[in-house]
Residue, then its C-alpha position, 0 to 999 in steps of 0.5 A: m556799612t558797605n565797601s564799594s571796592h568789594k563787588r561780587a563777581a558775576k557767576s560764570g558756572w565754573g568751579g565752586k561747590r554745587a549740589g550733585a557734584g562729585r563722584k557718585p557712590g558705588p553699590d557698596a558705598s554704605v558698607s565699604k570703607v577705605t583703608t591703607v596698607v604700607l607695602t614695599e614695591d615688590l609686595i605691591a607687584k605681588l599683590r597686583e599679580l594676586g588680584g589686588s583688593k578683590w584678592v585681599r577681600e576674598q582672603i579675609q572672608k575665607s579666614g573666618t571669625e573663629k579664634r585661633e592661637c596667636p604668637e605672644f606679641c599679637v594684639c588682634p581681637n580675633f586671636i587668643a594667646 
């Protein structure tokens, strides 16, 4: 049973889901993930001065993977209490 009041609109080529649409993945798309860090306005300004996400990546890479002593309250997997 069909309802004649529901006619299909002619396709105009605007909007909707299309193959190949959207932002193309960057060179590190297969290995990179996005995360969020909550900071105050002052800390955001300082982070930008230091170099933003590039600086954060460099600091993490410099930190290494060796186990270090940590305060009693730390729950990080790379630290020992």
